[in-house]
C-alpha positions as CSV (number, residue, x, y, z in Angstrom):
1,X,-18.0,-27.0,-0.6
2,X,-15.4,-28.7,1.6
3,X,-12.4,-26.7,2.5
4,X,-9.4,-27.9,0.6
5,X,-5.8,-27.2,1.5
6,X,-3.7,-26.3,-1.6
7,X,0.0,-27.1,-2.1
8,X,2.2,-26.9,-5.1
9,X,5.6,-28.6,-5.1
10,X,5.0,-29.7,-1.5
11,X,4.7,-26.1,-0.2
12,X,1.4,-25.0,1.5
13,X,-0.1,-22.3,-0.6
14,X,-3.3,-21.5,1.2
15,X,-6.9,-22.7,1.6
16,X,-9.5,-22.6,-1.0
17,X,-12.2,-20.5,0.6
18,X,-13.5,-17.1,-0.6
19,X,-12.3,-15.0,-3.4
20,X,-8.8,-15.5,-4.6
21,X,-6.3,-14.1,-7.1
22,X,-3.1,-15.8,-8.2
23,X,0.2,-14.0,-7.6
24,X,3.8,-14.8,-8.1
25,X,7.1,-13.1,-8.9
26,X,8.3,-12.7,-12.4
27,X,11.4,-14.8,-12.9
28,X,13.4,-12.2,-14.9
29,X,13.4,-9.4,-12.4
30,X,11.4,-10.5,-9.3
31,X,8.6,-8.1,-9.8
32,X,5.3,-9.2,-8.2
33,X,2.7,-10.1,-10.9
34,X,-0.9,-11.3,-10.9
35,X,-2.6,-13.7,-13.2
36,X,-5.0,-11.9,-15.5
37,X,-8.2,-13.4,-17.0
38,X,-6.5,-13.8,-20.4
39,X,-3.7,-15.9,-18.9
40,X,-1.0,-13.1,-19.0
41,X,0.9,-11.9,-16.0
42,X,0.0,-8.4,-15.0
43,X,2.0,-6.0,-12.9
44,X,-1.1,-4.4,-11.3
45,X,-3.3,-6.1,-8.8
46,X,-6.2,-4.3,-10.4
47,X,-5.7,-6.4,-13.5
48,X,-5.9,-9.7,-11.6
49,X,-8.6,-12.2,-12.4
50,X,-10.7,-13.2,-9.4
51,X,-11.4,-16.9,-8.8
52,X,-13.4,-19.0,-6.4
53,X,-13.6,-22.7,-5.6
54,X,-12.5,-25.2,-8.2
55,X,-11.6,-22.3,-10.7
56,X,-9.1,-21.1,-8.2
57,X,-7.5,-24.5,-8.0
58,X,-7.3,-24.8,-11.8
59,X,-5.8,-21.3,-12.1
60,X,-3.2,-22.1,-9.5
61,X,-2.3,-25.3,-11.4
62,X,-2.0,-23.3,-14.6
63,X,0.2,-20.8,-12.9
64,X,2.5,-23.5,-11.4
65,X,3.2,-24.7,-14.9
66,X,4.5,-21.2,-16.0
67,X,8.0,-21.9,-14.5
68,X,9.8,-20.1,-17.4
69,X,7.9,-16.9,-16.5
70,X,7.1,-16.8,-12.8
71,X,8.3,-18.3,-9.5
72,X,6.3,-19.2,-6.4
73,X,2.7,-18.8,-7.5
74,X,0.1,-18.9,-4.7
75,X,-3.5,-18.0,-4.0
76,X,-4.1,-14.7,-2.2
77,X,-7.2,-13.6,-0.5
78,X,-9.0,-10.7,-2.2
79,X,-12.2,-8.8,-2.0
80,X,-14.0,-6.7,-4.6
81,X,-14.4,-3.1,-3.4
82,X,-16.1,-0.6,-5.7
83,X,-15.4,-2.9,-8.6
84,X,-11.7,-3.1,-7.8
85,X,-9.6,-6.1,-6.6
86,X,-8.2,-5.5,-3.1
87,X,-6.1,-7.7,-0.9
88,X,-8.0,-9.1,2.1
89,X,-7.5,-11.5,5.0
90,X,-4.4,-12.0,7.1
91,X,-1.9,-10.9,4.5
92,X,-3.5,-7.6,3.5
93,X,-0.5,-5.5,4.5
94,X,2.0,-7.8,2.8
95,X,0.0,-7.9,-0.4
96,X,-0.6,-4.1,-0.4
97,X,3.1,-3.6,-0.2
98,X,3.8,-6.1,-3.0
99,X,1.2,-4.2,-5.1
100,X,2.6,-0.7,-4.3
101,X,6.3,-1.6,-4.7
102,X,9.3,-1.3,-2.4
103,X,9.0,0.5,0.9
104,X,12.5,2.0,0.5
105,X,13.4,5.1,-1.5
106,X,13.9,4.3,-5.2
107,X,17.3,6.0,-5.3
108,X,18.6,3.6,-2.7
109,X,21.1,1.1,-4.1
110,X,23.8,-1.0,-2.7
111,X,27.3,-0.1,-3.9
112,X,29.7,-2.8,-5.0
113,X,33.1,-2.2,-3.3
């Protein structure tokens, strides 16, 4: 298969090589979500569907049409480790943080003066 660059809305979203999951942020609260195999948006990376090749492109196109539910969908590199979806590639740390949640204490909040 020839490597294909992917862009949605003129923004580079990655390259179509290897295993991929589709991720975005939920529009109502900004929570990171992953596209599950049944077309719903899941809050856990472990629930994400894994795609490859043309199926990844089709899934990204589907996700980009979900503007009422999510913003900024893109392909992320994943691997399967012990039957579980795991981030891989250059953005492993970023995607692990997105999956685990904020890196600041949950009781932190900004006060309105």
